[in-house]
N, C-alpha and C positions, 0 to 999 in steps of 0.2 A: 377642136373648139373653134367656133366661127368668130369672125371679127367682131359681130354684135355681142356675143357672150363675153368676149375680152373687155370690150368697152364697158359693158354693164358691171363687171367685177372691178374694173379700175375706178369706176364712179363709186361703188360702194366703199372701196378702200379710201378713196379721197374723202368721203363724207365721214368716215371713222376717224381719219387723221385730223380732220377739221374739228370734230368734236372734242378730241383730246387736246388739241391745241387751244381751243376756247376754255376747256376746263383748267388747262395749266396756266393760261393767261388770267383767268378769274382768281384762281387761288394764289398766284404769285402777286396779283394786285392787293389781295387782301392782306397777305403776309407783309408786303411792303408798307401799307398803311398802318397795320398794327405795330410794326417796328418803328416807324416814325412817330406814332402816337406814344409808344411806351419808352422811347429812348430817353426823353427828359426825366421820367421817373427812375429808370435805371441809373441815369447820371447823378440824380440827387441822392439816390440810395448808396451809389459807390463813393460819392464825395463825403456823405455822413460817416462812412466807415474808414476814411483815410485820416492819418494824423495831419495836423496843420501843415507841416513840413512838405507834405506831397501835394497840396492842393494847387500849388502854382508852378509845379514842375513842368517844363516843356522839352519833349512833347509828353502829353499825358498818356498813361497807360490805362487801357480799358478793363484788363484783367489782372487780379492780384498774382496769379501764378501763369507761367508759360512753360511749354515743352521745348526743350532744345536738345541738340545733339552735343554730347560732351565725352571725348576720349572714345568715340565710336559707339556710345550708348545713349539711349534716350534718358534725359533727366528733367525733373520738375524744378524750375528755378522760381523763386519768390521775387516778384518785381516791386512790390511795396507791401508793408505790413497792414493788417486789418485791425482795427481797434474800436471798442464802444466808448471810448472816452468822450466823444462828442455827445452821446446820448446821456452819459453820467452828468456831464456839465449841464446839459439842458434841463435835465429833471431835478438836479440837486442844487446847483449853483444858480440856475435861472428858474422863474416860476412857470415853466412850460406847462407843468401839470395843472396848475391853477388856471392858466389860460385855456387848456383843453376842457376842463370842467365848465368854465363860463361858457365857452362856445357850445358845448353839449346841452346846457341848460337853455340858452337862448334859442338854438335851433330846434330843440326838442319841443319847447313851449310854443314856438311859432308853428311847427308842423301839426301839433295837437289842435291848436285853435283853428287853423285853416281846414283840417280834415273834418272837424266837427261842424263848423258854421258853413264851410263849403258845401258839405253834403246836405245839409238843411236847405240851403239856398238852391243848390242844384236840383233837389228833389221837388222844391215848390215850382221852379221853372219848368221842370219836365212834366210833371203830373197835374198840377192845378191849372185850371183854365180861368183866365183873367184877361182884361183888355190891356193892350199896349206891352205884351209879354216880349214881343220882338224888339221894341224900343228899350225895355229894361235891359235885354241882353246887350244891345249896342252900346248903352250907357255904361255897362260894366266893362265891356271891351274897350271903350274910349278911356275909362279910368286907368286901365292897364297901360295905355300909351303915353301918359303923362311921364315926363322924366323924374326919377326919383330925386335929383338934386334940387328940383324946384320946391320940394317940400322940406327940404333940410332946415333952412333958416326959420320958417314959422314953427316947426316942431321943437326947434332948439330954444327959441324964445318961450314957447310954452312950458317946456321943461324947466327952464329957469324961473318963471313965474310961479311954478307949483312948488319950488324949493321950500319956501317959507309957509306952505299950507299943510293941512293934514294929509293932502295927497302926495306931498313930497316923498315920503319914505317908500312910496310905491311907483310913481311915475315920473319922478325928477331925475336929474343926472345921476350917474352910476347906479342905477336901479335896473334890474333885469327887465321888468315890465316895460321900462322906458325904450327898450329895443324890441322886445317881443311884440308889443301892439303894433308899432309902425311896420315892422317886418310882415306880421300877418296881414295888415291892411294892404300892403304892396302886392302881396302874392294872392290875395283873396280873389281877384278876377280869374286868374289862372285855375284856381281850385273849383270855382263855380262852373266854368266852361267843362273842365274834365269830368265832373260828376254830372253835370246836365246831359252831356254827350253819352255817357256810359248808362245813365237810367233811361235814356230814350230807347236804348236797346233791349231793355228788360221787358218781358211780357206783362201785361196788366194783371193777368191771372195771379201772379205772385202775391199782389196786395189785396186783391178782391177777397181772397179767402179770409185774410187778417181782418178786413173791414167787416166782413161778415160775422166774425167771431167777437166783434165788440172792440177791436183795437182802434185807437185814434190814428190820425196821420202820422203823428210823431212815433207812436208804438210801432206801426207798420215799418217806418224807416228804420228804427234802431233794432227791431226784433227780426224783421224779415228781410228788408233790402240790403242793409249794410253788411250782414254776414255773407251775401253772395256778391258783393261788390269790392272784394279784395284787391282786384287789378287797379281800379280807380283809386282806392285809398293808398295803396303802396305807391302809385305814381305820384299822386299828390304829396304824400308825406316825404318821399325821397327828394323830389325836385325842390320843395319848399325848404326842407332840411339842408340840402346843398347850398341853396341861396343864402340862407341865414348864416350857415357856417363860413361861407367865403366872403360876405359882405364886409366892406372895409370903411367906406366914408362915414356912415351913421355910427358904426362902433367906435371910431376914432373921435368923433365929435361928442357922443353922449357918455362914453366911459372914459373919464379923466383920471381916475383912481386906477393905479397899477393892478390892484388886487381884483379888479372887475373887468380888466381888458379881455377881449377875445383873442383867439390864437393868431388871427391875421394881423391885428394891431400890435400884438406882443412881438411878433416876428419882425415886423417893419421897424420897431423901435429898439431891436437888438444892437444895431451898429452904434459905435461911438463916434466922437468928432474925428479921430485920426486912425481908428482902427475898426474893422468889422470882423467878428468872429465867424468866419463863413463855415467852418466845420460844425459849429453849434447851430448855426442858422439851418444848414442843410439837414441835420438831424431833426430839428423842430419842424421843418417843412414836411419831411417824411412822415413824421408822426401825425401831422395834421391831415395828410391826404390819405393815409392808410385806412381809417374808418369809412371814408367816402367810396374807396375803391372796394372795400368788403361789402358794403351796402349794395353797390351797383352790381357787383357779381352775383349776390345772393338773390337779389329781387329783379334782375334784368328781364326775366320772362314776364312778370307781373307788370313792370313798367312799360314794356312794349304793348302789351295788351290794353293797358289803361290809356296810352297815348293814341292808340289806333280805334278806340271805341267810337262808334258813330260814323266811321269814314264811309262805309258802304250803306248807310241808311239814307233813304231819300227824304 
């Protein structure tokens, strides 16, 4: 073998080792990011399963069982007991179930409104030709940049003024619509932009056949366009649902009755003046984030497709 062949083989081996090192570095970084992101969830779950006496023990144990050597043999030793008492207290002695139902009603209503109206507005901005279309899109984007807290006091005063009127039972304080409509308005710019970008990628031939068959624009939207727009619908629904589920300030202000509070406000008010039931709080927190985690895992592919719609379109 010549010196040239030896150098060539060494170069090939170096390239192979470099690729292996890059892959190991990439997957190692991904695993590290996943571990860092999931550790708070793991800690909340672990704390919710501990009895109250184990929550403030130092140093904290990360696993309920450990394997040790005893008398020359491997033995499984329990470091702390696991219990579902915190979940029982949260569901039976605290109205966590009611809080979860309230959050589900508010978040679902917000998502439904934004998907329907956002799809209609996005379709109009994508397909209809009219003057100042770009300016309308910029105004919608500007509306999304306004801080939410700047609208709190005017909307609160409006809700108070509606209390004594015929609209009070629908839009006043402690009413679901009193939260759903502001939430839907706050997230509407996001929904419009998502649908408008996605509809821009759909070919015109999809709706031309429907228009030739006598369908109106609304009929084309609901019977032809929306059935093939699941990524945009899933993205909008999940993002809006998560926002409405996690929102705190408006829910705290508009829902003063304990039976109408959402899960975020209910958990925040768990603590007393001299004591905070951290075991019950962590159980309620884990129950509140579990639906969101399930939704994200189930619809993650659709969400990515909807978020990246229109990226490569000129």
